[in-house]
C-alpha positions in Angstrom: 15.0 -9.5 -21.5 15.7 -6.3 -23.4 12.3 -6.1 -24.7 11.9 -2.3 -23.3 14.9 -1.3 -24.8 13.7 -2.3 -28.3 9.8 -1.5 -27.5 10.5 2.4 -27.2 14.6 2.7 -28.5 12.9 4.7 -31.5 11.8 7.6 -29.0 14.2 7.1 -25.9 17.2 8.7 -27.9 15.7 11.3 -29.8 16.0 14.4 -27.9 13.9 16.5 -29.7 11.2 14.1 -29.7 11.3 13.7 -26.0 11.8 17.6 -25.3 8.2 18.0 -27.3 6.6 15.0 -25.7 7.7 15.8 -22.4 5.7 19.5 -22.6 2.9 17.7 -23.7 2.6 14.7 -21.3 2.6 17.2 -18.3 0.0 19.4 -20.0 -2.1 15.9 -20.4 -1.4 15.0 -16.8 -2.7 18.2 -15.6 -5.8 18.0 -17.8 -6.3 14.6 -16.5 -6.0 15.5 -12.9 -2.9 13.3 -12.1 -2.3 16.2 -9.2 -0.4 17.0 -6.2 0.0 20.0 -3.7 3.2 21.7 -4.2 6.3 21.3 -1.3 5.9 24.8 -0.4 2.4 25.3 0.0 1.5 21.6 1.3 -2.1 22.6 2.5 -3.3 24.9 -0.2 -4.9 24.3 -3.7 -4.5 27.4 -4.8 -0.8 26.1 -6.5 -0.8 22.7 -7.3 1.5 20.2 -9.9 1.5 17.3 -11.6 2.5 14.3 -9.5 5.6 12.9 -11.2 5.1 10.1 -13.7 6.9 7.9 -16.2 7.1 9.4 -19.7 6.5 6.1 -21.0 4.8 2.9 -19.9 7.0 0.5 -18.2 6.6 -3.7 -19.8 5.4 -5.9 -17.4 5.3 -9.7 -18.7 1.8 -10.9 -19.0 1.9 -14.0 -17.0 3.1 -11.9 -13.5 0.5 -9.6 -14.3 -2.0 -12.0 -14.3 -0.5 -14.1 -11.3 -0.6 -10.8 -9.0 -4.4 -10.4 -10.0 -5.2 -13.7 -9.8 -3.5 -14.2 -5.7 -5.1 -10.8 -4.8 -8.4 -12.3 -3.6 -6.6 -14.9 -2.0 -4.6 -12.3 -0.2 -7.9 -10.5 0.8 -9.3 -13.6 2.0 -6.1 -14.3 4.1 -6.1 -10.8 5.9 -9.1 -10.9 7.0 -8.3 -14.4 8.6 -5.8 -13.1 10.0 -7.9 -10.2 11.6 -10.2 -12.5 13.7 -7.4 -15.1 14.9 -6.3 -13.7 17.9 -4.0 -16.8 19.0 -2.2 -16.1 15.8 -1.7 -12.3 16.2 -0.6 -12.8 20.1 1.9 -15.5 18.8 3.3 -13.6 15.8 3.5 -10.2 17.4 5.0 -11.0 20.7 8.6 -10.5 20.3 7.7 -7.4 17.9 5.5 -6.1 20.9 8.2 -5.9 23.2 10.7 -4.0 21.0 8.3 -1.8 19.1 6.6 0.6 20.9 4.0 1.8 18.1 3.1 -1.8 17.2 3.1 -2.6 21.1 0.0 0.7 21.6 -1.6 -0.7 18.4 -2.0 -4.6 20.4 -3.0 -2.7 23.7 -6.0 -1.1 21.7 -6.6 -4.3 19.8 -6.9 -6.0 23.3 -8.5 -3.7 24.9 -11.3 -3.8 22.0 -11.5 -7.9 22.3 -12.0 -7.6 26.1 -14.9 -5.1 25.8 -16.4 -7.5 22.9 -16.8 -6.1 19.4 -19.3 -3.8 18.7 -18.5 -3.7 15.0 -20.5 -6.6 12.9 -19.5 -5.3 9.5 -15.4 -5.3 8.1 -14.2 -3.5 5.3 -10.9 -4.1 4.1 -9.0 -1.8 1.4 -5.5 -3.6 0.7 -2.6 -3.1 -1.5 -0.3 -6.2 -2.3 3.3 -5.0 -4.0 5.2 -6.8 -6.1 8.4 -7.0 -7.8 9.4 -8.9 -10.9 12.5 -11.1 -9.8 14.8 -12.1 -12.4 17.7 -13.5 -10.0 18.0 -17.4 -10.4 16.8 -17.8 -14.1 16.0 -15.9 -16.9 12.1 -16.8 -16.2 10.6 -13.3 -14.5 9.3 -14.5 -11.1 6.5 -12.4 -9.1 7.9 -11.6 -5.6 5.6 -10.1 -3.0 7.1 -6.9 -1.6 4.7 -6.3 1.6 0.8 -5.9 1.6 -0.5 -2.6 2.8 -3.7 -3.0 5.1 -4.2 0.8 6.3 -4.1 4.0 4.0 -3.2 2.2 0.7 -2.6 4.9 -1.4 -2.4 6.0 -5.1 -6.3 4.3 -6.0 -7.5 7.7 -7.4 -4.3 8.9 -9.4 -3.5 6.2 -10.8 -6.9 5.9 -12.2 -6.4 8.8 -14.6 -2.3 8.1 -15.3 -3.6 5.9 -18.3 -5.2 8.2 -20.2 -1.9 10.3 -19.9 0.3 7.1 -21.3 -2.3 6.4 -23.9 -2.4 10.1 -25.4 1.6 10.4 -25.6 1.6 6.8 -27.4 -0.6 8.3 -29.9 0.9 11.4 -30.2 4.2 9.3 -31.0 2.2 7.3 -33.5 1.8 4.6 -31.6 -1.8 3.7 -31.4 -1.5 0.1 -32.1 0.6 0.1 -28.6 -1.7 2.8 -26.9 -4.9 0.6 -27.6 -3.2 -2.6 -25.3 -2.9 -0.4 -22.4 -5.7 -1.6 -19.9 -8.2 0.6 -18.2 -7.7 1.1 -14.7 -10.0 2.5 -12.1 -8.9 1.3 -8.6 -11.0 4.8 -7.5 -14.1 3.3 -8.4 -13.9 -0.1 -6.8 -12.7 1.5 -3.5 -15.6 4.0 -3.0 -17.8 0.6 -4.0 -16.3 -1.0 -1.1 -17.2 2.2 1.2 -20.7 2.5 0.2 -21.2 -1.5 0.5 -20.0 -1.1 4.2 -22.1 1.9 4.5 -25.2 0.3 3.0 -24.7 -2.8 5.3 -24.1 -0.6 8.4 -27.8 0.0 8.0 -28.4 3.9 8.6 -29.6 6.2 6.0 -28.7 9.8 7.4 -24.7 8.1 8.6 -21.7 9.4 7.0 -18.6 8.2 6.3 -15.3 9.8 7.7 -12.0 9.7 6.7 -9.1 10.3 9.2 -6.4 12.5 7.6 -3.3 14.1 8.2 -2.9 17.8 9.1 -0.9 18.0 6.1 -2.0 16.9 2.8 0.0 17.1 -0.4 -1.8 13.8 -1.7 -5.2 15.2 -1.4 -6.6 14.6 -4.8 -5.9 11.2 -4.7 -8.4 11.1 -1.6 -10.5 13.4 -3.4 -11.0 10.9 -6.3 -12.3 8.0 -4.4 -14.4 10.6 -1.6 -15.8 12.0 -4.8 -17.3 8.5 -6.5 -19.1 7.9 -2.7 -20.7 11.1 -2.9 -22.3 10.3 -6.3 -24.2 7.5 -4.6 -25.6 10.7 -2.4 -23.5 9.3 0.8 -22.0 12.5 2.8 -18.3 12.3 3.7 -16.9 14.3 6.1 -12.9 15.1 6.5 -11.4 14.9 10.0 -8.3 14.5 11.9 -7.5 12.8 15.3 -7.5 15.9 17.4 -11.1 16.6 16.3 -12.3 13.1 17.0 -10.5 13.5 20.5 -12.1 16.9 21.1 -15.7 16.2 19.5 -16.8 12.7 18.9 -18.7 10.6 21.3 -20.3 7.0 21.8 -24.2 6.7 22.3 -25.1 3.5 24.8 -25.4 1.4 21.8 -21.5 2.6 20.9 -22.7 4.2 17.8 -19.9 6.7 17.0 -21.1 10.3 16.5 -18.9 13.3 15.1 -20.3 16.6 15.9 -23.8 15.3 16.3 -23.6 13.0 12.9 -23.9 9.5 13.1 -20.6 7.9 11.2 -20.9 4.8 9.5 -17.7 4.1 8.0 -14.2 5.2 9.2 -11.9 5.4 6.2 -8.0 5.9 7.4 -5.9 8.0 5.4 -3.7 8.3 8.5 -2.7 6.3 11.7 -0.2 4.0 10.2 3.1 5.5 11.5 4.1 6.4 15.2 4.6 10.3 14.0 0.9 10.2 13.6 0.0 9.8 17.4 0.8 11.6 20.6 -1.5 11.0 23.8 -4.8 12.6 22.5 -4.6 10.9 19.1 -4.1 7.2 20.6 -7.4 8.1 22.8 -9.2 9.3 19.7 -8.1 6.1 17.7 -9.5 3.7 21.3 -12.8 5.8 21.0 -13.0 4.7 17.1 -12.1 1.3 17.5 -14.6 0.6 20.5 -17.5 1.9 18.2 -20.4 0.4 16.0 -18.8 2.1 13.1 -17.2 0.2 10.2 -13.6 1.1 10.3 -11.0 0.6 7.4 -9.1 -1.0 8.7 -10.2 -2.1 12.2 -6.9 -2.6 14.4 -6.6 -6.0 14.0 -6.6 -5.7 10.1 -3.9 -3.2 10.7 -1.7 -5.6 13.0 -2.4 -8.1 10.0 -0.2 -6.1 7.7 2.8 -5.5 10.2 6.0 -6.8 8.4 6.7 -9.2 11.4 3.3 -10.9 10.3 4.2 -11.5 6.7 7.8 -13.0 8.1 5.4 -15.3 10.3 3.4 -16.3 7.4 6.5 -17.8 5.2 7.1 -20.3 8.1 6.4 -23.6 7.0 2.7 -24.5 7.8 1.8 -21.0 8.7 -0.7 -20.1 5.6 -1.7 -24.0 5.9 -2.9 -23.4 9.7 -4.8 -20.3 8.7 -6.6 -21.1 5.2 -7.0 -24.7 6.1 -9.7 -25.5 3.7 -8.1 -23.3 0.7 -5.1 -25.4 -0.5 -5.2 -23.9 -3.6 -5.2 -20.2 -2.1 -2.1 -21.3 -0.4 -0.2 -22.5 -3.3 -1.3 -19.1 -5.0 0.4 -17.4 -1.9 3.3 -19.3 -1.1 4.2 -18.8 -4.8 4.9 -15.0 -4.7 7.0 -15.1 -1.1 10.6 -14.1 -1.5 12.6 -15.4 1.5 11.8 -14.0 5.1 13.6 -14.1 8.2 12.9 -13.9 12.0 15.8 -12.0 13.9 14.1 -13.0 17.2 16.7 -13.6 20.1 17.9 -17.1 20.0 20.0 -19.7 17.7 18.3 -19.2 14.4 17.9 -15.1 14.7 21.7 -15.3 15.7 22.4 -16.9 12.7 20.5 -15.3 10.4 22.1 -11.9 11.9 25.4 -13.3 11.1 24.8 -14.1 7.6 23.6 -10.7 6.9 26.4 -8.8 8.3 28.7 -11.2 6.3 26.7 -10.6 3.0 24.3 -7.6 3.4 24.2 -6.7 -0.6 21.4 -10.2 -0.5 19.1 -8.9 2.0 17.0 -6.0 3.1 16.2 -5.4 6.6 12.6 -4.1 7.0 11.2 -2.3 10.4 7.4 -2.6 11.6 6.6 0.5 9.4 4.2 1.5 6.4 4.4 4.8 4.4 8.0 3.9 2.3 11.5 4.9 3.0 12.3 3.1 5.9 13.9 0.0 4.8 17.8 -0.5 4.9 20.3 -1.7 2.5 24.1 -2.6 1.9 26.5 -0.8 4.3 23.8 0.7 6.2 22.3 -2.7 6.8 25.2 -4.0 8.0 25.9 -1.3 10.4 22.7 -1.3 11.9 22.7 -5.0 12.5 26.6 -5.1 13.8 25.3 -2.4 16.5 22.1 -4.1 17.6 23.0 -8.1 16.9 22.7 -8.3 20.7 19.9 -6.6 21.7 16.3 -6.9 21.6 15.7 -4.3 19.7 16.9 -6.3 16.7 13.4 -8.2 17.1 11.6 -5.0 15.6 13.1 -5.8 12.4 12.9 -9.1 9.7 15.0 -9.7 7.0 14.0 -10.5 3.3 15.8 -11.3 0.4 16.8 -8.6 -1.9 14.8 -8.9 -5.1 16.5 -8.2 -8.8 14.6 -7.1 -11.0 15.3 -6.1 -14.8 16.0 -2.4 -15.2 14.4 -0.6 -18.1 15.3 2.9 -19.5 12.6 6.0 -19.2 12.0 9.5 -18.2 10.7 10.2 -14.8 9.1 13.3 -15.2 9.1 15.7 -11.9 8.3 19.2 -11.4 11.5 21.8 -11.3 13.5 18.4 -12.5 15.5 18.2 -15.6 14.6 16.1 -18.2 17.2 13.1 -18.3 17.1 9.1 -19.2 17.2 7.0 -16.0 17.7 3.2 -15.8 14.7 2.2 -13.7 13.2 -0.3 -11.8 9.2 -0.9 -10.8 6.7 -1.9 -8.5 3.6 -3.6 -9.4 0.4 -3.6 -6.8 -2.6 -4.7 -7.0 -5.6 -3.6 -4.8 -8.1 -5.7 -3.0 -11.7 -4.8 -1.8 -13.2 -7.0 0.4 -16.6 -7.0 3.2 -17.3 -9.3 5.6 -20.4 -8.6 7.6 -20.7 -11.3 10.7 -18.7 -14.6 9.3 -20.0 -14.1 5.8 -17.6 -12.8 2.9 -20.0 -10.7 1.0 -17.4 -8.9 -1.2 -14.0 -9.9 -2.0 -12.5 -8.7 -5.3 -9.6 -7.1 -7.2 -10.5 -3.5 -8.4 -7.2 -2.2 -10.2 -3.3 -2.0 -9.8 -0.8 0.5 -9.5 2.7 0.5 -10.9 5.5 2.9 -9.7 8.6 3.2 -10.8 12.1 4.6 -9.8 15.4 5.3 -10.8 17.9 2.2 -9.9 19.9 4.1 -7.2 16.9 4.9 -5.1 16.6 1.7 -2.9 13.8 2.6 -1.1 10.6 5.0 -0.8 7.3 5.6 -2.9 5.7 8.3 -4.6 4.5 10.3 -1.5 7.8 10.2 -0.2 9.4 11.5 -3.0 11.3 8.6 -5.0 8.8 6.5 -7.1 6.5 8.2 -9.9 3.4 6.8 -11.1 3.8 4.9 -14.2 1.3 2.6 -16.4 2.1 -1.2 -17.1 2.6 -2.2 -20.8 1.4 -5.7 -21.0 3.8 -8.6 -23.4 
């Protein structure tokens, strides 16, 4: 499909127009608040720059776009179901927790909290399911899931402000008809409303919402978009790090969580998804929060439900059917988005898959149990690592996935202090989902918007925060 090449062709190769419009686009992004702190000064907002973005929107076929939206409530239901299924999580992660310390540590907290009995009765999920459009087998575009993020799913804030930038660019280029076709998109509001609903159900008017954040915060404006939406409902938001929780938080006899004397209704994690986020104190802080009555987003079971190993287990025959036994249509919609996923557990099946991948590394992606982008291995690197660990238990901390082959398109990726040049690009579409459960009842289950990220084809892996992908807006055809 070459629609993209024809769609913006008149602009893409007109250098003078590109120079003018790129300068205007950057100013528009700054005006709209598509912002990040700089690499030089990661913790100060005295000097900021624009978050990287594409000059023009990227084409997404309407069939796959609608499919991604239609399946999001099914994925919300699935994640929530897994989080309540101890037996499934224990079975799915049995081999991983032997080989991966980080997952093992999360699992240990999970088991301890279960043993004590959950104090929490309201559950909030803010997920983002990410896809690529595969053009592998035929010319028909197929939506294939890359992963589902169940903790700290980011860019709901900045993507809410990116559409206006692209709309303005298209208007300036004399493409007002195309500009009017860009869909409104405000995940920040939808995410905030999920937090607000959880706060309401917690039922304490004086309680606060606590964002758990990292010590280095380049992406603070993305978080502020959500935070400010919560404040507009007169709910107090505080931002704290794990070390603050370790030093100043406590539980009362009812296991209510207090931070510096303020009761905490909702804990929203924008940190805590990778090993570097933890030391001994931080693990203790995480345990304290998990033991509390506060609504955690996510609670530890939901974080475990988002691991790559669980994703691979779900692709096994019968797994979805067992988990969602009363939802046959949901199972069919979910399964239609799966790419091939393979276990590397020790044993005959894992041995065979390792051998296949070593023989033909270009067919696969090797994924560790990590969030945050930039961790996957491809091609020669994949082959070398598998050859090194093929007979070791270490290989069980990875899964293999079929490599998705998207259709590239041409665009300009605008980045501060980077030369303006045309790039061959591929895109990844994410859909944000929010659900709230009280006891056994799902009170909210919806999709709340989308995120399109685009990167140059030479970068196999990595997201916006990792400095590889840039923000984009889908142009639906």
